[in-house]
N, C-alpha and C positions, 0 to 999 in steps of 0.2 A: 444576389443576382440582379435585383432591381437597381442597386447602386451602380452596377456596371452599365446598365442601359442609360442611367442618368448621366454618367460621365461621357458616354458615347454621344448622347444627344447634345450635351453642352459643348463638346468638341466640334460637332457639326455646326452648331449655331455660331460659334466663334470663328467659323471658316478655317479651322485648323486642319481639317481633313479634306482632301481634295485639291489642295494647291498644287499646281503643276510646276511652279517655280519656287523651289525650296530656298534659293539664294535670296530672294526678295523678302522673305518672311522675317519679321522682327525677332531678335534674340529671345525676348520673353515668351513669344508665341511658340518658338522652337522648343524652349524648355518645358512649357506647358504641354505641348504635343508629346514630347518624349515621356514626361511623367504620366500623362493620361494613357498612353499606350502601354507603359509598364504596369499601370494599375489595371488595365483591361487584361493583360496577360496573367496577372496574379489572380484575377477573378476566375479565369478559365481553369487555372490550376486548382483552386479551391473546390470547384464543382466536381472535378474528377477524383478528389481525395476523400470523399465522404465515407464514413464507416457503414458497413452493411448492418441492417437491423437484425438482432439476434432473437431467435425464437425463445420465449420464456420457458416453455416446457423442456426444450432441449438444454437450456442453461441449467435448469434445476436438476436434470438427470446428470449433467456433468458435475454439478456440485455434490450430488449424492455419491458419485464415483470417487471424487476427491476425498469425501468423508470416509468412505470405506477403506481407501488406500492409506489414509492418515491413521486410522485406528489400527491398521495392521502394522504400521511402521513406527508409530509413536512410542518413544521410550521415556520421555521426560515430561509428562503432564503433571498437573498439580497434585493429584492424589498419589501417583507413584512417587513423586519427589518427596512428599511429606512422609510416606511410609519408609522410603529409603533413609531419609534424614533421621527418623525415629530409631531405626535399627542401627544406624551408624553411631548415634548418640549413646545408645545402651551398650553397644560393643566397646566403644572407646572408654566409657565409664567402668565397665567390667574389667577391662585391661588395667586401668588405673587402680581400681580397688585391689586387684590381684597383686600388682606391683607393691602397693602399700602394705598388703598383708605379708608378702615375702620379706620386705624390709623390716617389718615389725613396727611400722610407723602408723600414726593416726591418719584417717582420711580427712583431708581439709576441704577438698572440692566436693561439690554436689553434682547431681545428674545434669542440672541445667547449665553447668559450666561447659558442657560438651555440646550443647545445642546452639546452632547458628541460626538466629531468627531470620536472616536475610537469604538463607540458602535457597529457599523456594519462592522468593519474591518474583523472580523472572524465570519462567520455564520456557523451554524451547518450542513446545508445541501445545496447542489447545485446539483440538479437533472440532469441538462443538462451536467455539467462537469463530473459527475459520469458516465453518459451514454456514453460520448465521450471516457472516459478512458476504459470503458467496451468494446466498439467496437474496440478500438485499441488493447486491450489484446486478442481479437479474432484473430487478425492478427499475434500475437506472440510477439509483442513488444509495448512499450508505449512511445510515444513522450512526453518529459517533457520540459516545458518552465517556466522560472521564470517571473511571472507577478506581478505587484503591485496590492494591493487590490483596489477594486472599491471605488471611492470617490463619495458620493452622499448624497443628502438631500431630 
């Protein structure tokens, strides 16, 4: 805002504003006048587009509501993914073992052959992490850390 007043004062000092004969003004002064007016108009737009301040207690209540709705709808978090992966591994291995038994062949593969270590590296929802980020955004900034994905079976 102070910058806009400085531009206005500079334009007045250079006698760019208040000329009654626009034809007699030099081209450089015309250009400077147009640019300063455009700059002044952009300053007024910035003043009107400020974000309203959010109440931190209301923000935390909204975060809590998002957490509760996430916990109700979340189907693919880390613990559930690991449990599902373990059951799928054992089911697939049992099917393989039964096929080998019916054929009368030896079992060559082991249980870990059916385990995909990258299956749960990226889950679709992590409600507690989303809640922490939401709470941090209520403070006005978000702390970011680089963490390795959880390894689990």
